[in-house]
N, C-alpha and C positions, 0 to 999 in steps of 0.2 A: 504494500500500500504506500502510495506516495504521500509525502508530508503535505498536509492541507494548508500549512502556513508558508510554504515555499512560494515566493512571489513570481508572478508571470512576467516574462520579458519578451520583447519583440526586437528583432534585428532587421534593419533595413539594409539591403545591398543591391547592387546593380550588376548586370552582365551584358556582354556584347551580343550574345545570341540566346535565343530561346532554348536551344539545345544545351548550352552550358548551364543555364539556370535549372532546367529540368534534371540534368545529370547531378548537379550539386544538391539540389533539393531532395531528390530521390535518395541519395546517400544519407543525408541528414535524418530523414524519416526512417529509413531502414535501420540506422544505428541507434534509433530512439533518442537522438539528440534534439529533434524537433517533433512536435506532435503533428504539425501541418506546415506547409509552406504555401504561400499565395504568390503566383507569378503573373505579373501584369505586362504583357508584351507591348512593344512599340511606343516608347516615349522618346522625346527629344531631349538630349542633354547638351548643354553649352557650357564649356569650361576651358580653362587654360591648362595646357600640359606641355612641359618642357619649352616654355616660352612662346608657344603657338596657341592661338584661339582655335578651339575645336568645336564641331557640331556633329554629334553622332546619334544614331538611333540606338537605344539601349532597352533592356528588359529590367524591370524592377521586381524585387522579390522581398516578401515579408516572411520571416522565419519566426514561428511561435514556439517558445520554449519556456523554461523556468529558471530562476536564478541559480539553483543548484546544478544546472547543466550548462550554464552560460559559458564558462571558461572553456569547457570541452567543445561546445558548439562553435565558438569563435575560432578555436585552434583548428578544428576540422575544416571549417569554412576557409580559413587562410590557406590550408594545404590544398584544398580542392579548387580554389578560385583561380581562374586563368589570368586575372589582372595582376600586374606588377604591384600596384597600390590599390587594392579594392576598398571601396567604402563599406564599412561595417559599423553601422550606427545603432547603438542599443537604446531602447526606450523602455521606460517603466509605465505601464498603463495605470491610470488613476483608479480604474475599477474594471473588474471582469466578472461577468455573471457566474455564480457558484457552480452550476452544472457544467458549464464549459471549462472552467478552471479545473474542476475535478477530473474531467476527461483528459485535459491537456497534461496534468500531472501524472495520471495513470499511463498515458502514452509514452511519457518520457522517463518512466521509472526504470531503474537498472534491472 
């Protein structure tokens, strides 16, 4: 049984292709590091990289995990991610409905 007090965490990251996002997301769920990932294809990112202004199509991904699995999830995502410097931004939700939080904790139990 997962600890019902372990806070839920979200990780936001981006990928260059849908295939890379699906591959990484699948591994995270299979390893029980994430209960679920949501992949949102086709967004436009504008940023500066190595002194050049860039505009690329990217894929956004939300990873749903819990605080007790956060370090392992970030480590795995770093290893799996194809980007040299991936964005991995962790957020703490203000509230999560109890039945969903219980399910998420159970899915990410060791």
